[in-house]
N, C-alpha and C positions, 0 to 999 in steps of 0.2 A: 209853403207848405211841407211838413215835416212827416213822411212815412214812419209808421213804427209798426213792425211783426211781431205778433202775438200779445194776444188781450188776458196774459193774464194779470197778477197784481201792479205786479211791477210795471209793465210795458201800461196799463190804467194808470200806475202811479205818474207815469212820465207824462203822459199827456195832458194830465191834471196841474203839473207844474207847467206844462207848457205854457196852456190855458190862462195859468193866472200872471205868466208875463204878454199874454197878447199875441202869443207864434202859434197858427193853426195848425194843426194834425189831424189824421188819419189813422185809423188801426186796421189791420190785415191779421186775421186771425184766420188760418185753416181748421179750426172745430166749433166750440162753441165757446160762449163766454167763461172765463178762467177756465178753460178746458183741463187742466191735470188737478184740478181740486173736483171737476166733477166726477174727474174719475175715480177717485180717490172712494172707500169703500162706503158703503150706503151710513154707517154709523160709525164712522170714525171720529175722533173725538182729537183734537189739536192736542201739541206739545204747549206750546206756550199761550199764555195768557192773552185774552180779544184785542189790547190796548198795542201790544207789538206787532198787531196785523191791521194795522190803520193805516188808511192811507186819505190826504188830501185835507188831513185834517178834521175828518166826522169820525165822530164816539162812536165804536164797535163794540155793542152791547148784547153780551151772550146770558145766558137764564143759568149757565154753572160758570164756575172757577175758570173752564174752560172751552172755548167753541165749539161748536160740531159743523161738519160739513157742512149740514143746508143751511145752519146760521150765517157760515163762508158764503156760501152762493148767493142765499140772499141778499149778504151788506154790502160783496165787489157788485153784485149788478144795482143796488139802490146809489153807490157810489156814481157809475158811469151813468144812470141817468140822473142824479144831482145836477153834474157838469155837465151833462149834453156832450157826452163824447161821441166824435162821428168813428164809428167800429165796422167794420165790414166783417162777417161772421162764414165760415164753411167757405172761404175763399185763400186758393194756396198759392204763396209767392214761388216764381219762379225761378226768375233772375230778375237780376239790378245792372242794368244798363248807366253809363254817363261818369259824371264825375261829380265833387263835390260841389255842389249849386246850381248843380244839372241834372239830377239822375233821373233814368225812368224807369219805374220798379213794374214788371210786369210777372201778372199773378194770372191762374187759368179760368179767367172772368172776363179782367180790363187790363190797361194801364194807367199808369199813374207819374208825374212830375211828380219831383218833390225836391228839395234844396237839401236833407239832410236827411239819413235812413238811421232806425235805431235798429236791433238785433234785442228782442226780447221773446226769446223763443223756450225758455225752460230749457227741459229732458229727458222730461215724463213720459212722452209721445215714444222714443226711440227704446226698445226693451233691450235688454242685454242677451242675447239669446247663448242656449246652454251648447246649443250644436253638437245635438243627439240625434240619433233615430230615433223615429216618432212625434216628434217635439212638432211636425205638422199638422198633427190627429187633431182633430177639433174638441177631442177632450182636454184638449190645454191649452191655458191660458195665462199669460204675463199679470192681467190687470183681475184682483177680486173685487167681488162686489158687495154680493148679497148670502148669506151662509143658509137662507135656507135652501138655494136650489140641490144643496149639497148632502140636506136630510140622507141618514140612511145609506150612504157612498161609501166607499172604500176610497178615499183622497189623497195624494201624494202632496204636502208641501214642500217645495225645495228653498231652501234661506235660513240665515239665522237669526234675521235684523226683525225691525218692527211691523212690517207687513207682516211677515210669517207668521210670529207671535201671535198678533192679533188674529190672524185668518184662524190660525189654528186652533187658536181659543172658543172667538166666537162659531165656528163649523163643528169642534168637538161640542157644545150647548145645544146646538140642532141636530145631534144626535150620531152624527158623522165619524165613520171609523179613521181616524188620521193618523198620520205617518210623517212624521219630519224628517229631510235631509239635508245635513247641514256639515260643509266643507270643514269647517273648523274643530277642534276639540272641543267649545263649548256657545251656546249663544252669544251675539254681542253685550256687549258689557253698555252699548249706548241703547238699550231697548227701556223703553220708557219705567220709571222706577216703579211705577204702580199696575205695571203689567211683568214685572220678569218675578214679581215672588210666585202670582199663577202659575206661569206656566213652565215654571220650574217644579212648582210640587207637582202640577197635571204631567210632567214626566217623570218625576221621584215616583208617584206611586202608579205608574203605567199606565194612566186614563188614555195618556197622548204617547206614541209610538217614537222614538227618536233613536237616527243613526248619527251618531258621529262622526268624524273625519271619514266621509262617505259621498260618495257620488251618484246621481242617477244616471246609467248607461245606455238604459234604453227602454223605451214606451212603447206597447202595443197597445190591440185593443182593451183587454182587458187584466192586463199585467204588463208588471216593471220589472227592472233589474238595479238593483244597487249595490255600488260595488264597496264593499264596508270594509273596516280592519280585518274580519274572518271569513271573506270572503265574498261571493260574489251570492246576493238574495233575492228570491224571485218571489213576488207578494202581488195578490189580488190586486185589481186598480180599477177605479170608474173616471176619476178625476185627477189631472197634475194643475196643482196651482205654482207656476215657477215666479215666487217672489224673491228673484234673482237682479234687481236694479232695472237702473234706464241712465243713458249716456244723450249728450247733448245731441243735436241735431250733426252731425261734421258735414255732412254731404253740402248742406244750404250754403254753411260756412264757407264752405271751399269753394261752391258755386258764387255768393260773392266778394271774393277774392282775399278771405278775411285769413291773415298766416295765423296759425298756430306752433305753441310750441313742440320742440323735437321731443321731449322727454313724454315719461306714460301719461302724462295729465294732458295733454294736448289742448291747453287754454289758449283762445284765441290770444292775440296779440294784442294788448291794447294800453294807452295811456292812464294811471290810476288814477290822477287827478279828474281829466274830463271824460274817460272811457272811451276816446277815439281811438278806433283801430288802424293799423298802418295803412289801411284805405281812405284818405282826408273823407271826412264829411259822414262816416258810416261808425260809428257807435253802435257797443252790445252793454248789455243792460241786464240784473238779476242773475240767477244761479247760472246760466247760461256761462259765465267768466269764469268759472270753476273747473269747466273742459270735464274730465273724468274723474275730478275730486269732487262728488255731489253729495258730498256728507259734512263741506264748510263752509255752502251759501246757502243760506233759506231767506226766504220771506221778509221778515226777519230782521236782517242784516244788509241787505241791496236794497230796501227803500230810498238810503240814501244816495242812491245811483241816479234819481229821478231828478233832484235837486242838482247834482252833480251835472249832468246832460243839459239841462235847463238854463244855468247859470251859464255854462261856454256854447253852447247855441245863441243866446242871447247875446255874448260877445261878441262871437263872429257876424252877429248882425247889425252889431252898431258901429 
């Protein structure tokens, strides 16, 4: 038995490749199926074409040139059903005892024995905090979902990447009064090419307010403070959307005994061929392998991890 922690696309892909080799696995997920995609904005469209998101040799057919969040949720659900994967949802892994070939995986609901354990938790569930007064207020969120809730509201969006640009444009089109607060001199160059001209033009014409080289410093019930190059600015505010990014679950990795690099990336230490970590029999897969470098690994370029891990486990069993 192999235990896979995380039911995202890569966790599913690993389970599929193991099943093809006749190796039994069980997936444990603390949220819902493909939890990170579920928490994407409801109107989100992927940057990649659908073929680059495929797993298990199951074709992913989308209506447009690029798939939507809804299409991806349905695709991965159907892939899991097709391969009849064993998945436990809303179950949180607490610790993993034992050694290679004889692990005991403890969750908040049960305990499981396993010969191998694979960590494929991604990073979406751990938001990068701003650490400023008022961040704990209920009007502050690190997850953007639907623009309609912000109709006619004064909203501040923190960030200068894809998530911030999408949220700004969609909420503005729902008649929100939108202010962007961006730490850098400009929006990130990585913004989707079909979105960049739109957000640039909205800022240029003044439809969306933008403070560059600025930071949100305090959030209060009906207003916020922004530190700008020209001094402190206070503006009316109803909601704050902190599109500040996410990071891997370092606490879980430390609990599992996975060594991290000592540089700012905090990458898990693993063999690049097998993806086995410093703890024998415990592997990492997917975007979690990048540590804090969350912009280098995606579904598209980590699908190969499934084959690498499955082949290594098959060899170790022979």
